[in-house]
C-alpha positions in Angstrom: 8.2 -8.6 8.9 6.2 -6.6 11.3 4.7 -4.3 8.5 3.6 -7.6 6.4 1.8 -8.6 9.5 0.4 -5.1 10.2 -0.9 -4.9 6.5 -2.3 -8.3 7.2 -4.5 -7.7 10.2 -5.2 -4.7 8.7 -6.8 -5.6 5.2 -8.1 -8.8 6.8 -10.3 -6.5 9.6 -11.3 -4.7 6.5 -12.5 -7.8 4.7 -14.3 -9.1 8.2 -16.2 -6.1 9.3 -17.5 -5.2 5.7 -20.1 -7.8 5.6 -21.4 -6.2 9.2 -21.3 -2.9 6.9 -23.2 -4.5 4.3 -25.7 -6.5 6.6 -28.2 -3.4 7.0 -31.4 -3.3 5.4 -31.7 0.1 4.7 -30.7 3.4 6.8 -34.7 4.5 7.0 -35.0 2.5 10.2 -31.8 3.8 11.9 -29.2 1.3 10.9 -25.7 2.1 10.3 -24.5 -0.5 7.8 -24.6 1.7 4.9 -22.8 4.6 6.7 -19.8 2.3 7.6 -19.5 1.2 4.3 -18.6 4.3 3.2 -16.8 5.2 5.7 -14.7 1.7 5.0 -14.6 3.0 1.4 -13.5 5.9 1.8 -10.6 4.9 4.2 -9.5 2.2 1.7 -9.2 4.4 -0.7 -7.2 6.8 1.2 -5.0 4.4 2.2 -4.2 2.7 -1.2 -3.3 6.0 -2.4 -1.1 7.2 0.1 0.8 3.8 -0.4 0.9 4.4 -3.7 1.7 7.8 -4.2 4.7 7.2 -1.6 5.8 4.2 -3.6 6.0 6.6 -6.4 7.9 9.1 -5.1 10.1 7.0 -3.1 11.2 5.6 -6.7 11.5 8.5 -9.0 13.7 10.0 -5.9 15.9 6.8 -6.2 16.3 7.2 -9.6 17.2 10.9 -9.7 19.7 10.3 -7.1 20.7 7.3 -8.9 21.0 9.4 -12.3 20.9 13.6 -11.7 21.0 14.0 -15.5 17.7 12.1 -16.0 15.7 14.2 -13.3 13.8 16.0 -16.4 12.9 13.1 -17.9 11.6 11.7 -13.9 10.1 14.6 -12.9 7.2 14.9 -15.1 5.9 11.5 -15.2 6.2 11.3 -11.7 3.8 14.4 -11.4 1.6 13.0 -13.7 1.7 9.6 -12.0 0.6 11.3 -8.6 -2.3 13.4 -10.3 -3.7 9.9 -11.8 -3.3 8.6 -8.5 -5.1 11.5 -6.5 -8.3 11.7 -8.9 -8.9 8.2 -8.2 -9.3 8.8 -4.8 -11.3 11.9 -5.3 -13.3 9.7 -7.4 -13.9 7.3 -5.0 -14.5 10.2 -2.5 -17.4 11.8 -5.1 -18.7 8.1 -5.4 -19.3 7.4 -1.6 -20.8 10.9 -1.1 -23.4 10.1 -4.0 -24.2 6.7 -2.1 -24.5 8.4 1.0 -27.0 10.8 -1.0 -29.3 7.1 -1.8 -29.8 6.5 1.7 
């Protein structure tokens, strides 16, 4: 129950502060709106990627523990899934730097 409340508070704080981050007119006048939005975007992407990777590994290891003979059939898709999850996080990271260059 405590984990659920922690997630609710963290997601609501991100969504409530994103309006402040995006309210800036532009960074040419010294505002901090876009850099804060970029930081929040990278943080949310890293959080989602970490949660997805940990859940994928936990499920794969549970499957291997239940049936050790299927470890060859589970290991390769798990590594492929982890690579796809990490590529989405890196894609977000690159997009955030591209947005930072537009300031």
